[in-house]
Structures are given as C-alpha cells and as structure tokens.
C-alpha positions in Angstrom: -234.5 -23.0 -17.6 -231.3 -25.0 -18.5 -229.6 -21.7 -19.6 -230.5 -20.1 -16.2 -229.1 -23.2 -14.4 -225.8 -23.0 -16.3 -225.6 -19.2 -15.5 -226.1 -19.8 -11.8 -223.5 -22.6 -11.8 -221.0 -20.5 -13.7 -221.5 -17.6 -11.3 -220.9 -19.9 -8.4 -217.8 -21.4 -10.0 -216.4 -17.9 -10.6 -216.9 -17.0 -6.9 -215.2 -20.3 -5.7 -212.3 -19.7 -8.2 -211.7 -16.2 -6.9 -211.8 -17.4 -3.3 -209.3 -20.2 -4.1 -206.9 -17.7 -5.7 -207.2 -15.4 -2.8 -206.4 -18.2 -0.3 -203.2 -19.0 -2.3 -202.2 -15.4 -2.3 -202.9 -15.0 1.4 -200.7 -17.9 2.3 -197.8 -16.6 0.3 -197.9 -13.0 1.5 -198.7 -13.8 5.2 -195.8 -16.3 5.3 -193.5 -13.6 3.8 -194.6 -11.0 6.3 -194.0 -13.3 9.2 -190.4 -13.8 8.0 -189.5 -10.4 6.7 -192.0 -7.9 8.2 -192.4 -6.2 4.8 -195.6 -4.3 4.7 -195.9 -4.0 0.9 -197.2 -7.5 0.6 -199.9 -7.0 3.2 -201.1 -3.9 1.4 -201.3 -5.9 -1.8 -203.3 -8.5 0.1 -205.8 -5.9 1.3 -206.4 -4.8 -2.2 -207.1 -8.3 -3.5 -209.3 -9.1 -0.4 -211.8 -6.5 -1.6 -212.2 -8.5 -4.9 -213.4 -11.5 -2.9 -215.8 -9.5 -0.7 -217.4 -7.6 -3.6 -217.6 -10.7 -5.8 -219.7 -12.4 -3.1 -222.2 -9.5 -2.6 -222.3 -8.2 -6.2 -225.7 -7.8 -7.9 -226.8 -9.7 -11.0 -225.8 -8.1 -14.3 -228.2 -6.8 -17.0 -225.8 -7.9 -19.8 -222.7 -10.1 -19.5 -220.0 -10.8 -22.1 -219.9 -14.6 -22.0 -217.6 -15.1 -25.0 -214.7 -17.5 -24.8 -212.1 -14.8 -25.5 -213.4 -12.6 -22.7 -213.5 -15.5 -20.3 -209.9 -16.2 -21.1 -208.9 -12.6 -20.6 -210.7 -12.4 -17.3 -209.1 -15.6 -16.0 -205.6 -14.5 -17.0 -206.1 -11.1 -15.3 -207.1 -12.8 -12.1 -204.4 -15.5 -12.1 -201.5 -13.1 -12.4 -201.3 -11.7 -8.9 -201.7 -15.0 -7.0 -198.7 -16.4 -9.0 -196.4 -13.8 -7.5 -193.5 -15.5 -5.7 -192.2 -13.8 -2.6 -188.5 -13.4 -1.7 -185.5 -11.8 -3.3 -183.9 -8.5 -2.7 -186.2 -5.5 -3.1 -185.1 -2.7 -5.5 -186.3 0.0 -3.1 -186.8 0.3 0.6 -190.1 -1.2 1.9 -191.1 2.3 3.1 -191.1 3.5 -0.5 -193.0 0.5 -2.0 -195.4 0.6 0.9 -196.1 4.3 0.2 -196.9 3.6 -3.4 -199.0 0.6 -2.4 -201.0 2.8 0.0 -201.8 5.2 -2.8 -202.8 2.3 -5.0 -204.9 0.6 -2.3 -206.6 3.9 -1.4 -207.6 4.3 -5.1 -208.9 0.8 -5.2 -210.9 1.2 -1.9 -212.4 4.5 -3.1 -213.4 3.0 -6.4 -214.9 -0.1 -4.9 -216.7 1.9 -2.2 -218.2 4.0 -4.9 -219.2 1.1 -7.2 -220.4 -1.1 -4.4 -222.5 -4.0 -5.5 -222.1 -3.0 -9.1 -218.6 -4.5 -9.0 -218.0 -7.6 -11.0 -215.4 -9.8 -12.5 -216.6 -10.6 -16.0 -217.3 -7.6 -18.3 -221.0 -6.7 -17.8 -223.5 -4.0 -17.4 -224.4 -3.8 -13.6 -225.4 -0.2 -13.8 -223.4 2.9 -14.7 -221.4 4.6 -11.9 -220.2 8.1 -12.6 -219.2 9.6 -9.2 -216.2 9.7 -6.9 -213.0 8.6 -8.6 -215.0 7.8 -11.7 -215.1 11.5 -12.3 -211.4 11.3 -13.3 -211.0 8.0 -15.1 -213.3 5.2 -16.3 -211.4 2.5 -14.4 -210.0 3.8 -11.1 -210.0 0.4 -9.6 -207.8 -1.0 -12.3 -205.6 2.0 -12.1 -205.1 1.3 -8.4 -204.3 -2.3 -9.1 -201.6 -1.3 -11.6 -200.0 0.9 -8.9 -200.0 -1.9 -6.3 -198.7 -4.4 -8.8 -195.8 -2.1 -9.7 -194.9 -1.6 -6.1 -195.1 -5.4 -5.5 -192.8 -6.1 -8.5 -190.2 -3.6 -7.0 -190.5 -5.3 -3.6 -190.3 -8.9 -5.1 -188.3 -8.5 -8.3 -187.8 -11.6 -10.5 -188.3 -12.6 -14.1 -191.2 -14.9 -13.0 -193.0 -12.1 -11.2 -192.5 -9.7 -14.1 -193.9 -12.2 -16.6 -196.9 -13.1 -14.4 -197.8 -9.5 -13.6 -197.2 -8.2 -17.1 -199.3 -10.9 -18.8 -202.0 -10.4 -16.1 -202.0 -6.6 -16.3 -202.2 -6.6 -20.1 -205.2 -8.9 -19.8 -206.6 -6.5 -17.2 -206.4 -3.6 -19.5 -208.0 -5.6 -22.4 -210.7 -6.7 -19.9 -211.4 -3.0 -19.1 -211.9 -2.3 -22.8 -214.3 -5.2 -23.1 -216.3 -3.7 -20.2 -216.5 -0.5 -22.1 -217.7 -2.3 -25.2 -220.5 -3.9 -23.2 -221.5 -0.6 -21.6 -221.2 1.4 -24.8 -224.8 0.5 -25.7 -226.1 2.2 -22.5 -227.1 5.9 -23.1 -226.0 6.8 -19.6 -222.6 5.4 -20.2 -222.3 7.2 -23.6 -223.0 10.4 -21.8 -220.5 9.5 -19.1 -217.7 8.8 -21.7 -218.4 12.2 -23.3 -217.5 13.7 -19.9 -214.7 11.4 -18.8 -212.3 10.6 -21.7 -209.4 8.8 -19.9 -209.4 5.1 -19.3 -206.8 4.7 -16.5 -204.5 7.7 -16.2 -205.7 11.3 -16.5 -204.0 13.0 -19.4 -202.1 9.9 -20.5 -204.5 7.0 -21.3 
C-alpha cells in the first residue's frame, strides 16, 4: 500500500513538474513573439505543449524504470528546452528556421497522435506502438524534437542555449535507449526491432 501511495505521489509530482516547466517556456517564447514576431519560437512552444497534454492523459505503465540514473536523465532532458534564452541575432532568416521547425513539429505531432495515451516521460512499457512514423524509426517523437531544437538554436544562438540544448538532447538520446532496454523484454517489441532497426534517423542511427 505504501509503495502504491509513493508511486501515485511521484506520478503527480512529475505532472506538476512538466506543467511548471512548460509555463516558464511559454512565458519566455510568447514574450519574444510579442516583441519580434518570430514564428520559430511559437512552433517550438506547440511541440512542447503536446508533452503536457499527453502527460496528463497517459495510461499507467506496465513496467517503469525507477532507477536514480534514469530519473536524472529524464529530468535533464526535460529541463534543457525551458532554459533556452530568447534574444540575439538569428543565424538564418526566420522563414528558414520556421520551415525546419514545421517539419520537426509535424513529426512530433504524427508520433504523438500515433502513440496516444501510451506516451510517457519516464522510460516504461505502456504498450508497443509499431505504426505510422514508427514504421521508419523507433523514436520519431525524439527525432522531431531534435529538429525543432536545432532550428531554435539557429534562431536564438548563444553559448548558454547551445550548452542547455546539447546537454538536454544527449540526455534525451540516452533516455530513448533506456526506454528500449525496458521494452526489450516484450516479445512484440523484439519483433518490432527486427523490422525497424533505426533509432532516430533512417540510414544513419
């Protein structure tokens, strides 16, 4: 009973944490849009908004990796994007970075629409999804994130943003591998991996 209580409290805390991070990110990007009318930041915001929605409606996991190292990786991967500081001179026109962001956001939306309530933050088994963009890579949502993050860095270049995004995205990739480790015990997932070999980018990784 005590274990179940702590799991419920931990789940609630993670949802509050994600909501707080999104609120911080929303304030920064909306303020920037009001002053600069740059669309790239808004597209980045749309991508991150989906994290909040699906975190709230997600189903309970069958198996969850509750190790301290995985918790730290997950937290770092979530904290990176909200730490982005707006401002500075973009390296490319907003039209270019917005176009890249649209592609990234579209991949994220397609992945999240496919995975639905099986989406989660911590590495876990919430059921195997093997359709839509999951026919091409095992982690299309993360692939979309990486595209939007790259476009955001070009739109808001600074050493701080590079460090925040780089550390966060390295943690994101490691988090993806932890997810695969959890799912590797599932026979359906083993069959899926035999069909889809690439983690993030078809033909590359």
